[in-house]
DRENDO-1510 file (C-alpha; in Angstrom, 1 decimal, always signed):
<recs>
REC; n; res; u; v; w
REC; 1; MET; -1.0; +31.2; +85.9 .
REC; 2; SER; -1.1; +28.1; +84.2 .
REC; 3; LYS; +0.6; +27.7; +80.4 .
REC; 4; LEU; -3.0; +26.6; +79.1 .
REC; 5; VAL; -4.8; +29.6; +80.8 .
REC; 6; ALA; -1.7; +32.3; +79.6 .
REC; 7; GLY; -1.8; +30.8; +75.9 .
REC; 8; ALA; -5.8; +31.4; +76.1 .
REC; 9; LEU; -5.4; +34.8; +77.3 .
REC; 10; VAL; -3.1; +36.1; +74.3 .
REC; 11; PHE; -4.9; +34.1; +71.6 .
REC; 12; PHE; -8.1; +35.8; +72.8 .
REC; 13; THR; -6.9; +39.6; +73.1 .
REC; 14; SER; -5.4; +39.3; +70.1 .
REC; 15; ALA; -7.8; +38.1; +68.2 .
REC; 16; ALA; -10.3; +41.0; +69.8 .
REC; 17; VAL; -7.9; +43.5; +68.4 .
REC; 18; LEU; -7.9; +42.2; +64.8 .
REC; 19; VAL; -11.8; +42.1; +65.6 .
REC; 20; LEU; -12.1; +45.6; +66.4 .
REC; 21; GLU; -9.8; +46.3; +63.7 .
REC; 22; ILE; -12.2; +45.0; +61.2 .
REC; 23; MET; -15.3; +46.6; +62.6 .
REC; 24; ALA; -14.0; +49.9; +62.7 .
REC; 25; GLY; -14.2; +49.8; +59.2 .
REC; 26; ARG; -18.1; +49.0; +59.2 .
REC; 27; LEU; -18.5; +51.5; +62.1 .
REC; 28; LEU; -16.5; +54.3; +60.2 .
REC; 29; ALA; -18.2; +53.7; +56.7 .
REC; 30; PRO; -21.6; +55.5; +57.7 .
REC; 31; TYR; -19.6; +58.7; +57.9 .
REC; 32; VAL; -16.0; +58.6; +55.9 .
REC; 33; GLY; -17.3; +55.8; +52.7 .
REC; 34; VAL; -15.3; +52.7; +52.3 .
REC; 35; SER; -12.0; +53.4; +50.5 .
REC; 36; LEU; -8.4; +52.1; +50.5 .
REC; 37; GLU; -7.7; +55.5; +52.7 .
REC; 38; THR; -10.3; +54.4; +55.1 .
REC; 39; PHE; -8.9; +50.7; +55.6 .
REC; 40; THR; -5.1; +52.7; +55.9 .
REC; 41; GLY; -6.4; +55.2; +58.3 .
REC; 42; ILE; -7.6; +52.2; +60.4 .
REC; 43; ILE; -4.8; +50.0; +60.4 .
REC; 44; GLY; -2.5; +52.5; +60.7 .
REC; 45; VAL; -4.1; +53.9; +63.9 .
REC; 46; VAL; -4.5; +50.3; +65.3 .
REC; 47; LEU; -0.7; +49.4; +64.5 .
REC; 48; ALA; +0.2; +52.3; +66.4 .
REC; 49; GLY; -2.1; +51.2; +69.6 .
REC; 50; ILE; -0.5; +47.9; +69.2 .
REC; 51; ALA; +2.8; +48.9; +69.3 .
REC; 52; LEU; +2.2; +51.6; +72.2 .
REC; 53; GLY; +0.3; +49.0; +74.5 .
REC; 54; THR; +3.2; +46.6; +73.7 .
REC; 55; TRP; +5.8; +49.1; +74.8 .
REC; 56; LEU; +4.3; +50.3; +77.8 .
REC; 57; GLY; +3.0; +47.1; +78.9 .
REC; 58; GLY; +5.9; +45.7; +79.0 .
REC; 59; ALA; +7.2; +48.4; +81.2 .
REC; 60; ALA; +4.8; +48.3; +83.4 .
REC; 61; ALA; +5.2; +44.9; +83.9 .
REC; 62; ASP; +8.6; +45.1; +85.0 .
REC; 63; ARG; +7.4; +47.6; +87.6 .
REC; 64; PHE; +4.3; +46.0; +89.1 .
REC; 65; ASP; +3.1; +43.0; +89.9 .
REC; 66; PRO; +1.6; +41.7; +86.6 .
REC; 67; HIS; -0.7; +39.4; +88.6 .
REC; 68; ALA; -2.5; +42.5; +89.5 .
REC; 69; MET; -2.3; +44.0; +85.8 .
REC; 70; VAL; -4.0; +41.3; +83.9 .
REC; 71; GLY; -7.5; +41.2; +85.2 .
REC; 72; PRO; -7.8; +45.0; +85.1 .
REC; 73; LEU; -6.3; +45.4; +81.6 .
REC; 74; VAL; -8.8; +42.6; +80.3 .
REC; 75; VAL; -11.2; +44.9; +81.9 .
REC; 76; THR; -10.7; +48.3; +80.3 .
REC; 77; GLY; -10.0; +46.6; +76.9 .
REC; 78; GLY; -13.5; +45.6; +77.3 .
REC; 79; VAL; -14.9; +48.7; +78.5 .
REC; 80; LEU; -13.1; +50.5; +75.6 .
REC; 81; ALA; -14.4; +48.5; +72.7 .
REC; 82; LEU; -18.0; +49.0; +74.3 .
REC; 83; VAL; -17.5; +52.6; +74.1 .
REC; 84; ALA; -16.1; +52.6; +70.9 .
REC; 85; PRO; -19.5; +52.8; +69.0 .
REC; 86; PRO; -21.1; +55.7; +70.4 .
REC; 87; LEU; -17.6; +57.7; +70.4 .
REC; 88; VAL; -17.9; +57.2; +66.5 .
REC; 89; ASP; -21.0; +58.0; +66.3 .
REC; 90; LEU; -21.0; +60.9; +68.2 .
REC; 91; PHE; -17.8; +62.3; +66.7 .
REC; 92; GLY; -18.8; +60.9; +62.8 .
REC; 93; SER; -22.4; +62.8; +62.4 .
REC; 94; GLY; -20.4; +66.2; +62.5 .
REC; 95; LEU; -17.6; +65.0; +60.1 .
REC; 96; GLN; -18.8; +63.2; +57.4 .
REC; 97; GLY; -16.7; +62.9; +53.6 .
REC; 98; GLY; -13.9; +65.0; +55.7 .
REC; 99; GLY; -10.6; +62.8; +53.9 .
REC; 100; PRO; -7.9; +61.2; +55.2 .
REC; 101; PRO; -7.5; +63.7; +58.9 .
REC; 102; VAL; -11.1; +62.8; +59.6 .
REC; 103; ILE; -10.7; +59.1; +59.0 .
REC; 104; VAL; -7.2; +59.0; +61.1 .
REC; 105; PHE; -9.1; +61.3; +63.8 .
REC; 106; LEU; -12.3; +59.2; +63.7 .
REC; 107; ALA; -10.3; +55.6; +63.9 .
REC; 108; PHE; -8.1; +57.2; +66.6 .
REC; 109; VAL; -11.4; +58.5; +69.1 .
REC; 110; GLY; -13.0; +54.6; +68.5 .
REC; 111; PHE; -10.1; +51.9; +68.5 .
REC; 112; PHE; -6.4; +53.6; +69.6 .
REC; 113; ALA; -7.6; +52.8; +73.2 .
REC; 114; PRO; -9.0; +49.4; +72.9 .
REC; 115; ALA; -5.8; +48.3; +70.9 .
REC; 116; ALA; -3.4; +49.6; +73.0 .
REC; 117; VAL; -4.7; +48.0; +76.6 .
REC; 118; LEU; -5.6; +44.9; +74.9 .
REC; 119; SER; -2.3; +44.6; +73.8 .
REC; 120; ALA; -0.5; +45.6; +76.9 .
REC; 121; VAL; -1.9; +41.9; +78.1 .
REC; 122; SER; +0.8; +40.0; +75.7 .
REC; 123; PRO; +4.1; +41.4; +77.3 .
REC; 124; THR; +2.2; +41.1; +80.6 .
REC; 125; VAL; +1.3; +37.5; +80.6 .
REC; 126; VAL; +5.1; +37.2; +79.0 .
REC; 127; LYS; +6.6; +38.0; +82.4 .
REC; 128; LEU; +4.0; +36.2; +84.5 .
REC; 129; GLN; +5.6; +32.9; +82.6 .
REC; 130; LEU; +9.3; +33.8; +83.1 .
REC; 131; ALA; +9.8; +31.5; +85.5 .
REC; 132; ASP; +13.4; +30.7; +84.0 .
REC; 133; LEU; +15.2; +33.2; +82.1 .
REC; 134; HIS; +17.1; +29.9; +79.8 .
REC; 135; GLU; +13.3; +29.7; +79.0 .
REC; 136; THR; +12.8; +33.1; +77.5 .
REC; 137; GLY; +13.0; +32.3; +73.8 .
REC; 138; THR; +10.5; +29.5; +74.5 .
REC; 139; VAL; +8.1; +31.6; +76.2 .
REC; 140; VAL; +8.1; +34.3; +74.2 .
REC; 141; GLY; +8.3; +32.5; +70.9 .
REC; 142; ARG; +4.9; +30.1; +71.9 .
REC; 143; LEU; +3.4; +33.4; +73.0 .
REC; 144; SER; +4.0; +35.3; +70.3 .
REC; 145; ALA; +2.5; +32.3; +68.3 .
REC; 146; LEU; -0.2; +32.1; +69.7 .
REC; 147; GLY; -1.1; +35.8; +69.8 .
REC; 148; THR; -0.4; +35.6; +65.8 .
REC; 149; ALA; -2.8; +32.7; +65.7 .
REC; 150; GLY; -5.8; +34.6; +67.6 .
REC; 151; ALA; -5.0; +37.3; +65.1 .
REC; 152; ILE; -5.9; +35.3; +62.4 .
REC; 153; PHE; -8.7; +33.5; +64.1 .
REC; 154; GLY; -10.1; +37.2; +65.2 .
REC; 155; THR; -9.9; +38.0; +61.2 .
REC; 156; PHE; -11.4; +35.2; +59.7 .
REC; 157; ALA; -14.3; +34.5; +62.3 .
REC; 158; THR; -15.0; +38.4; +61.9 .
REC; 159; GLY; -14.6; +38.4; +57.7 .
REC; 160; PHE; -16.1; +35.0; +56.9 .
REC; 161; VAL; -18.8; +35.0; +59.7 .
REC; 162; LEU; -19.5; +37.1; +61.9 .
REC; 163; VAL; -19.9; +40.6; +59.6 .
REC; 164; ALA; -22.6; +38.5; +56.9 .
REC; 165; ALA; -24.3; +36.9; +60.3 .
REC; 166; ILE; -24.7; +39.6; +63.1 .
REC; 167; PRO; -24.5; +43.5; +62.8 .
REC; 168; SER; -21.4; +45.4; +63.8 .
REC; 169; ARG; -22.7; +46.6; +67.1 .
REC; 170; PRO; -24.0; +43.9; +68.5 .
REC; 171; ILE; -20.6; +42.6; +67.6 .
REC; 172; VAL; -18.3; +44.7; +69.3 .
REC; 173; LEU; -20.8; +44.6; +72.2 .
REC; 174; GLY; -20.8; +41.3; +72.6 .
REC; 175; LEU; -17.0; +41.0; +72.7 .
REC; 176; GLY; -16.4; +44.2; +75.1 .
REC; 177; ALA; -18.9; +41.9; +77.4 .
REC; 178; ALA; -17.0; +39.1; +76.6 .
REC; 179; LEU; -13.8; +40.9; +77.8 .
REC; 180; VAL; -14.8; +42.3; +80.7 .
REC; 181; LEU; -16.3; +39.1; +82.2 .
REC; 182; VAL; -12.9; +37.2; +81.2 .
REC; 183; GLY; -11.1; +40.5; +82.7 .
REC; 184; ILE; -12.9; +40.1; +86.2 .
REC; 185; ALA; -13.0; +36.5; +86.0 .
REC; 186; LEU; -8.7; +37.0; +86.0 .
REC; 187; THR; -8.9; +39.5; +88.8 .
REC; 188; VAL; -10.4; +37.2; +91.1 .
REC; 189; ARG; -8.3; +34.1; +90.4 .
REC; 190; LEU; -5.3; +36.4; +90.1 .
REC; 191; GLN; -5.8; +38.5; +93.5 .
REC; 192; ARG; -3.6; +37.1; +96.3 .
REC; 193; ARG; -6.0; +37.5; +98.8 .
REC; 194; SER; -9.1; +36.2; +96.7 .
REC; 195; SER; -10.9; +34.7; +99.5 .
REC; 196; ARG; -11.5; +38.4; +101.2 .
REC; 197; LEU; -13.3; +39.2; +98.0 .
REC; 198; ALA; -16.7; +39.5; +97.9 .
REC; 199; ILE; -19.1; +37.9; +95.1 .
REC; 200; GLY; -21.8; +40.8; +95.5 .
REC; 201; PRO; -19.6; +43.6; +94.6 .
REC; 202; VAL; -17.3; +42.2; +92.0 .
REC; 203; ALA; -20.6; +41.3; +90.4 .
REC; 204; LEU; -21.9; +44.5; +91.0 .
REC; 205; MET; -18.2; +45.4; +89.2 .
REC; 206; ALA; -18.8; +43.3; +86.0 .
REC; 207; ALA; -22.5; +44.8; +85.8 .
REC; 208; VAL; -21.7; +48.1; +85.6 .
REC; 209; ALA; -18.7; +47.5; +83.8 .
REC; 210; ILE; -21.0; +46.0; +80.5 .
REC; 211; ILE; -24.2; +48.0; +81.0 .
REC; 212; ALA; -23.0; +51.5; +81.1 .
REC; 213; PRO; -21.4; +51.7; +78.1 .
REC; 214; ALA; -23.7; +49.0; +76.5 .
REC; 215; SER; -26.7; +51.7; +77.6 .
REC; 216; ILE; -24.9; +54.5; +75.9 .
REC; 217; SER; -24.2; +52.6; +72.5 .
REC; 218; LEU; -28.0; +51.7; +72.5 .
REC; 219; VAL; -29.0; +55.1; +72.8 .
REC; 220; THR; -26.9; +56.6; +70.7 .
REC; 221; PRO; -28.6; +57.5; +67.0 .
REC; 222; ARG; -27.3; +54.9; +64.5 .
REC; 223; PRO; -26.2; +55.9; +60.9 .
REC; 224; CYS; -28.3; +52.5; +59.5 .
REC; 225; ASP; -32.1; +51.6; +59.4 .
REC; 226; GLU; -30.2; +48.2; +58.4 .
REC; 227; GLU; -27.0; +46.6; +57.8 .
REC; 228; THR; -26.1; +44.4; +55.3 .
REC; 229; THR; -22.7; +42.7; +54.3 .
REC; 230; TYR; -21.4; +45.8; +53.1 .
REC; 231; TYR; -23.6; +48.5; +53.9 .
REC; 232; CYS; -24.8; +50.5; +56.2 .
REC; 233; VAL; -28.3; +51.3; +54.2 .
REC; 234; ARG; -31.0; +54.1; +54.7 .
REC; 235; VAL; -34.5; +53.8; +52.8 .
REC; 236; ARG; -36.0; +57.5; +53.4 .
REC; 237; HIS; -39.5; +58.3; +51.9 .
REC; 238; ASP; -39.0; +61.6; +50.1 .
REC; 239; PRO; -41.6; +64.5; +51.4 .
REC; 240; GLU; -42.3; +66.0; +48.2 .
REC; 241; ARG; -43.8; +62.6; +46.7 .
REC; 242; ALA; -45.6; +60.3; +48.5 .
REC; 243; SER; -44.2; +57.1; +46.7 .
REC; 244; GLY; -40.8; +58.6; +46.4 .
REC; 245; ARG; -37.9; +56.5; +47.9 .
REC; 246; LEU; -34.2; +57.5; +48.3 .
REC; 247; LEU; -31.7; +54.4; +49.0 .
REC; 248; ILE; -29.0; +56.0; +50.9 .
REC; 249; LEU; -25.6; +53.5; +51.2 .
REC; 250; ASP; -22.8; +54.6; +53.7 .
REC; 251; THR; -22.5; +58.4; +52.4 .
REC; 252; LEU; -23.6; +58.3; +49.4 .
REC; 253; TRP; -27.2; +58.9; +48.1 .
REC; 254; HIS; -27.2; +55.8; +45.8 .
REC; 255; SER; -30.4; +55.5; +44.2 .
REC; 256; TYR; -34.4; +57.1; +43.7 .
REC; 257; VAL; -36.9; +55.1; +43.0 .
REC; 258; ASP; -40.6; +56.0; +42.7 .
REC; 259; LEU; -42.5; +53.1; +43.6 .
REC; 260; ASP; -45.9; +53.8; +41.5 .
REC; 261; ASP; -43.8; +55.1; +38.6 .
REC; 262; PRO; -40.8; +53.2; +37.6 .
REC; 263; THR; -40.2; +55.5; +34.8 .
REC; 264; HIS; -39.8; +58.4; +37.1 .
REC; 265; LEU; -35.9; +59.1; +37.2 .
REC; 266; GLN; -35.0; +61.3; +40.3 .
REC; 267; PHE; -31.5; +61.6; +39.4 .
REC; 268; THR; -29.8; +63.5; +36.7 .
REC; 269; TYR; -26.9; +60.9; +36.1 .
REC; 270; ALA; -30.1; +58.6; +35.4 .
REC; 271; GLN; -31.5; +60.7; +33.3 .
REC; 272; THR; -28.7; +61.4; +31.2 .
REC; 273; ALA; -28.4; +57.7; +31.2 .
REC; 274; SER; -32.0; +57.6; +29.7 .
REC; 275; ASP; -31.1; +60.0; +27.2 .
REC; 276; VAL; -27.8; +57.5; +25.8 .
REC; 277; ILE; -30.5; +54.7; +25.7 .
REC; 278; ALA; -33.1; +56.5; +23.4 .
REC; 279; GLY; -30.4; +58.4; +21.5 .
REC; 280; SER; -28.5; +54.7; +21.0 .
REC; 281; PHE; -31.7; +52.6; +20.1 .
REC; 282; PRO; -34.9; +53.0; +18.4 .
REC; 283; ASP; -38.1; +54.2; +20.4 .
REC; 284; GLY; -39.7; +51.1; +22.6 .
REC; 285; GLU; -37.7; +48.6; +21.4 .
REC; 286; PRO; -37.1; +45.5; +23.6 .
REC; 287; LEU; -33.0; +45.6; +24.7 .
REC; 288; ARG; -30.9; +43.1; +26.2 .
REC; 289; THR; -29.0; +44.7; +29.1 .
REC; 290; LEU; -26.8; +43.8; +31.3 .
REC; 291; HIS; -26.3; +46.3; +34.8 .
REC; 292; ILE; -23.1; +46.3; +36.9 .
REC; 293; GLY; -24.5; +47.3; +40.3 .
REC; 294; GLY; -28.2; +47.0; +41.1 .
REC; 295; GLY; -28.5; +49.5; +44.2 .
REC; 296; GLY; -32.0; +50.3; +44.0 .
REC; 297; PHE; -32.7; +48.7; +40.6 .
REC; 298; THR; -33.8; +52.2; +39.3 .
REC; 299; MET; -32.5; +51.4; +35.5 .
REC; 300; PRO; -33.6; +47.6; +35.1 .
REC; 301; ARG; -37.6; +48.9; +36.4 .
REC; 302; TYR; -37.6; +51.7; +33.9 .
REC; 303; LEU; -36.1; +49.6; +31.2 .
REC; 304; ALA; -39.1; +47.1; +31.6 .
REC; 305; ALA; -41.3; +50.0; +32.0 .
REC; 306; THR; -40.1; +51.6; +28.8 .
REC; 307; ARG; -39.2; +48.9; +26.5 .
REC; 308; PRO; -41.6; +46.2; +26.9 .
REC; 309; GLY; -39.9; +42.6; +26.3 .
REC; 310; SER; -36.4; +43.6; +27.8 .
REC; 311; THR; -34.3; +41.2; +29.6 .
REC; 312; ASN; -32.2; +42.6; +32.3 .
REC; 313; VAL; -29.2; +40.9; +34.1 .
REC; 314; VAL; -28.0; +42.4; +37.2 .
REC; 315; LEU; -24.9; +41.4; +38.8 .
REC; 316; GLU; -25.1; +42.6; +42.3 .
REC; 317; LEU; -22.8; +41.9; +45.0 .
REC; 318; ASP; -24.9; +42.5; +47.9 .
REC; 319; ALA; -27.7; +40.2; +48.4 .
REC; 320; GLY; -28.8; +42.0; +51.7 .
REC; 321; LEU; -29.3; +44.8; +49.5 .
REC; 322; VAL; -31.4; +42.7; +47.1 .
REC; 323; ASN; -33.6; +41.8; +49.4 .
REC; 324; ILE; -34.1; +45.2; +50.9 .
REC; 325; ALA; -34.9; +46.8; +47.2 .
REC; 326; ARG; -37.6; +43.6; +47.0 .
REC; 327; ARG; -39.1; +44.8; +50.8 .
REC; 328; ASP; -38.9; +48.7; +50.7 .
REC; 329; LEU; -37.9; +49.8; +46.9 .
REC; 330; GLY; -41.1; +48.2; +44.9 .
REC; 331; LEU; -38.3; +45.4; +43.3 .
REC; 332; ARG; -41.0; +42.4; +43.4 .
REC; 333; ASP; -42.3; +40.9; +40.1 .
REC; 334; THR; -40.1; +43.0; +37.5 .
REC; 335; PRO; -40.7; +41.1; +34.2 .
REC; 336; GLY; -37.1; +40.1; +32.4 .
REC; 337; LEU; -35.1; +40.5; +35.6 .
REC; 338; ASP; -32.5; +38.4; +36.1 .
REC; 339; ILE; -30.3; +39.2; +39.3 .
REC; 340; ARG; -26.8; +37.5; +40.1 .
REC; 341; THR; -25.3; +38.3; +43.6 .
REC; 342; GLY; -21.6; +38.5; +44.0 .
REC; 343; ASP; -18.6; +40.3; +42.7 .
REC; 344; ALA; -19.1; +41.7; +39.3 .
REC; 345; ARG; -15.7; +40.8; +37.7 .
REC; 346; MET; -16.5; +37.1; +38.9 .
REC; 347; THR; -20.2; +36.7; +37.7 .
REC; 348; LEU; -19.5; +38.3; +34.6 .
REC; 349; ARG; -17.6; +35.5; +33.3 .
REC; 350; GLY; -21.5; +33.1; +33.8 .
REC; 351; THR; -22.8; +35.2; +30.9 .
REC; 352; ASP; -22.7; +35.0; +27.6 .
REC; 353; ARG; -20.2; +37.0; +25.1 .
REC; 354; GLY; -22.2; +38.8; +22.7 .
REC; 355; ALA; -25.8; +38.3; +24.2 .
REC; 356; PHE; -26.1; +42.3; +24.9 .
REC; 357; ASP; -27.6; +45.6; +23.4 .
REC; 358; LEU; -26.4; +47.4; +27.1 .
REC; 359; VAL; -24.3; +47.3; +29.5 .
REC; 360; ILE; -25.1; +49.8; +32.1 .
REC; 361; GLY; -22.2; +50.1; +35.0 .
REC; 362; ASP; -23.4; +51.8; +38.2 .
REC; 363; ALA; -21.4; +50.1; +41.0 .
REC; 364; PHE; -18.8; +53.3; +41.7 .
REC; 365; GLY; -20.4; +55.2; +44.7 .
REC; 366; GLY; -18.4; +58.1; +45.2 .
REC; 367; PRO; -15.4; +57.3; +47.3 .
REC; 368; SER; -15.9; +53.8; +47.1 .
REC; 369; VAL; -14.9; +52.7; +44.2 .
REC; 370; PRO; -14.3; +48.8; +43.5 .
REC; 371; TRP; -11.2; +49.6; +41.4 .
REC; 372; HIS; -11.2; +46.1; +40.1 .
REC; 373; LEU; -14.7; +47.3; +38.0 .
REC; 374; THR; -12.4; +50.2; +36.9 .
REC; 375; THR; -9.4; +48.5; +34.7 .
REC; 376; ARG; -8.7; +47.9; +30.6 .
REC; 377; GLU; -9.2; +44.4; +31.6 .
REC; 378; PHE; -12.7; +44.6; +32.8 .
REC; 379; VAL; -13.7; +46.8; +30.0 .
REC; 380; GLU; -12.3; +44.6; +27.3 .
REC; 381; GLU; -14.6; +41.7; +29.0 .
REC; 382; ILE; -17.5; +44.0; +29.1 .
REC; 383; GLN; -16.7; +44.9; +25.2 .
REC; 384; ALA; -16.9; +40.9; +24.5 .
REC; 385; ARG; -20.4; +41.0; +26.0 .
REC; 386; LEU; -22.1; +43.2; +23.3 .
REC; 387; ARG; -23.2; +42.6; +20.4 .
REC; 388; PRO; -22.4; +44.2; +17.1 .
REC; 389; GLY; -23.0; +47.7; +17.4 .
REC; 390; GLY; -23.9; +47.8; +21.4 .
REC; 391; VAL; -22.7; +50.2; +23.8 .
REC; 392; TYR; -21.4; +50.8; +27.1 .
REC; 393; VAL; -23.0; +53.7; +29.5 .
REC; 394; LEU; -20.7; +54.3; +32.5 .
REC; 395; ASN; -21.8; +56.2; +35.8 .
REC; 396; LEU; -19.0; +57.5; +37.4 .
REC; 397; ILE; -18.5; +60.5; +40.3 .
REC; 398; ASP; -15.3; +62.8; +40.9 .
REC; 399; TYR; -14.1; +66.0; +41.6 .
REC; 400; PRO; -11.3; +68.4; +40.3 .
REC; 401; PRO; -8.9; +67.8; +39.0 .
REC; 402; LEU; -11.0; +64.8; +37.2 .
REC; 403; GLY; -8.1; +62.4; +38.0 .
REC; 404; PHE; -10.2; +59.7; +37.7 .
REC; 405; ALA; -12.8; +60.5; +35.5 .
REC; 406; ARG; -9.4; +61.1; +32.7 .
REC; 407; ALA; -8.3; +58.1; +33.8 .
REC; 408; GLU; -11.4; +56.1; +33.0 .
REC; 409; ALA; -11.9; +57.8; +30.0 .
REC; 410; VAL; -8.7; +56.8; +28.6 .
REC; 411; THR; -9.2; +53.4; +29.4 .
REC; 412; LEU; -12.6; +53.3; +27.4 .
REC; 413; LEU; -10.5; +54.7; +24.9 .
REC; 414; ALA; -8.1; +52.1; +24.8 .
REC; 415; VAL; -10.8; +49.3; +24.3 .
REC; 416; PHE; -13.7; +51.1; +22.5 .
REC; 417; GLU; -13.7; +52.7; +18.8 .
REC; 418; HIS; -15.7; +55.4; +20.0 .
REC; 419; VAL; -15.8; +57.1; +23.0 .
REC; 420; THR; -18.1; +60.0; +24.9 .
REC; 421; LEU; -18.2; +61.8; +27.8 .
REC; 422; LEU; -20.8; +63.7; +29.0 .
REC; 423; ALA; -22.3; +66.3; +31.8 .
REC; 424; PRO; -22.8; +69.4; +32.2 .
REC; 425; PRO; -19.8; +72.2; +30.9 .
REC; 426; PRO; -18.7; +73.5; +34.5 .
REC; 427; ARG; -17.6; +69.7; +35.5 .
REC; 428; LEU; -15.9; +69.3; +32.0 .
REC; 429; LEU; -14.2; +72.5; +32.1 .
REC; 430; ASN; -12.7; +71.6; +35.9 .
REC; 431; PHE; -15.0; +73.8; +37.2 .
REC; 432; ALA; -16.7; +72.0; +39.2 .
REC; 433; GLY; -17.3; +67.7; +40.4 .
REC; 434; GLY; -20.3; +65.1; +40.5 .
REC; 435; ASN; -21.8; +63.1; +37.9 .
REC; 436; PHE; -20.1; +62.4; +34.7 .
REC; 437; ILE; -21.5; +59.5; +32.1 .
REC; 438; LEU; -18.9; +57.5; +30.1 .
REC; 439; VAL; -20.5; +55.6; +26.9 .
REC; 440; GLY; -18.1; +53.6; +24.7 .
REC; 441; SER; -18.8; +51.7; +21.5 .
REC; 442; ASP; -17.4; +50.0; +18.5 .
REC; 443; ALA; -20.0; +51.7; +16.6 .
REC; 444; PRO; -20.2; +55.7; +16.2 .
REC; 445; ILE; -22.1; +57.2; +19.0 .
REC; 446; ALA; -25.3; +59.4; +18.1 .
REC; 447; VAL; -24.1; +62.3; +19.9 .
REC; 448; ASP; -26.4; +64.4; +18.3 .
REC; 449; ALA; -29.5; +62.2; +19.3 .
REC; 450; ILE; -28.4; +62.0; +23.0 .
REC; 451; LEU; -28.0; +65.9; +23.3 .
REC; 452; GLU; -31.3; +66.3; +21.1 .
REC; 453; HIS; -33.1; +64.4; +23.9 .
REC; 454; ASN; -31.4; +65.8; +27.0 .
REC; 455; ALA; -32.1; +69.6; +25.9 .
REC; 456; GLY; -35.9; +68.0; +25.2 .
REC; 457; ARG; -36.0; +67.8; +29.1 .
REC; 458; GLY; -34.5; +70.6; +29.8 .
REC; 459; ASP; -31.2; +70.1; +30.6 .
REC; 460; ASP; -27.8; +71.3; +29.8 .
REC; 461; GLU; -25.0; +68.5; +29.1 .
REC; 462; SER; -22.6; +69.0; +26.7 .
REC; 463; ALA; -20.3; +66.1; +25.4 .
REC; 464; PHE; -16.7; +65.5; +25.1 .
REC; 465; SER; -16.0; +63.3; +22.2 .
REC; 466; ASP; -12.9; +62.6; +19.3 .
REC; 467; ALA; -10.2; +65.3; +19.5 .
REC; 468; ALA; -11.8; +67.3; +22.5 .
REC; 469; LEU; -12.1; +64.0; +24.6 .
REC; 470; ARG; -8.5; +63.1; +23.8 .
REC; 471; ALA; -7.4; +66.8; +24.9 .
REC; 472; PHE; -9.3; +66.2; +28.0 .
REC; 473; VAL; -7.3; +62.7; +29.2 .
REC; 474; GLU; -3.8; +64.2; +27.8 .
REC; 475; GLY; -1.1; +62.9; +30.3 .
REC; 476; SER; -3.4; +60.1; +32.0 .
REC; 477; ARG; -2.7; +56.4; +32.0 .
REC; 478; VAL; -4.6; +53.8; +31.3 .
REC; 479; LEU; -6.2; +52.0; +34.1 .
REC; 480; ARG; -5.0; +48.1; +34.3 .
REC; 481; ASP; -5.0; +45.5; +37.1 .
REC; 482; ASP; -1.6; +46.3; +37.9 .
REC; 483; PHE; -2.3; +49.7; +38.5 .
REC; 484; ALA; -5.5; +51.5; +38.9 .
REC; 485; PRO; -4.7; +54.1; +41.8 .
REC; 486; VAL; -8.1; +54.8; +42.0 .
REC; 487; ASP; -8.4; +55.8; +45.3 .
REC; 488; GLN; -5.6; +58.2; +44.7 .
REC; 489; LEU; -7.1; +59.7; +41.8 .
REC; 490; LEU; -10.4; +60.7; +43.2 .
REC; 491; THR; -8.6; +62.8; +46.1 .
REC; 492; HIS; -5.6; +64.5; +44.5 .
</recs>
């Protein structure tokens, strides 16, 4: 094997491992969400595969003819990549939202084996290239560097280009097919009696190795209707309401919209947010509102319908989600709507200070919480965008012992003069989990008016303010840019 072919092979297989590692996050997201724990589990499993594969591959190359090993290793790695998506779907459908053990199990089922097999290629190629022990350092160093360069290329190409352009399954299937074809070509090239190899059987082997697992992947039920750059998206029709649509992002029931009636709020947290708005501002008064997160755009449509003349600036991370909302969720000609796509921490800087009556934060989705939108520094940026007397309404989800809810409440207390936490009594008393609404303002919060509107709908929310809220958050630390362990607070 020439130095050029050897280097290219190590580069390619190392890149393939990193492509699979990044795609693992996309394939697992519909079942376990996207969190620090998701990526921790995936990275740990893939690293374990790399370690075992490199070790065993090197040992095998010392015992067996590496010429006969390289091609089959690459073919096997390709086949294992091809079956990774259906394996994740098969096991993931029955294990949704199971926490770290489920994350590690699904990552292991789908990606440990291909990472191990493909990582065995590098030491096998090293063995092929070692013609002189005096050049051991040079050979190992060169191939190690090329492997690292391939890993970097695979990371950048996938994260910056492929994910934004192609759904996850075609990426994995295309990579697996390429590995199989390269492996078969190497098998033919390195076979000592290659002249006796018939083209027909080789072509048949290639077709079976690619088509069989690819067919399994294609017929396996998909968890997504559509993939955007950031989410596995499903839009479901409400069987009890013909115009009702449910937006599901990864594992979360994120938004509900009524195509015919934008004033209909199905989810309790949206209804409670409407109580805050009704209790804080005169009825029908137009509002200048900034939304952190768009999702199904339920609240912008609601405000445009109930408060004519309102303006709504929406900071939404995912441009693909905006397109889905326009196509499937009734977001077409909503008056006064200004959508700005990109990370909210970045796009917030382009908004005017002191320009908004109301800021609605709805970018937290269960275990998928962008931690940099939870910190004191971010809340201070929100405060700066509010006019005097403006209100920040934040929706979050947490479960006992409510570590995240307490930390976010104490963070708002560090910024705003007045803060109120709204939820049903069992949640406030740490007996149950679900949605919590935090309200922050530098003006007194109209808690009684908010609860009056809430009760008028037949709801039973309670409020913690002042001493009760400070007792609730006792012992919790303010979240900051240099300390915001949100994932851990959500799960411990």
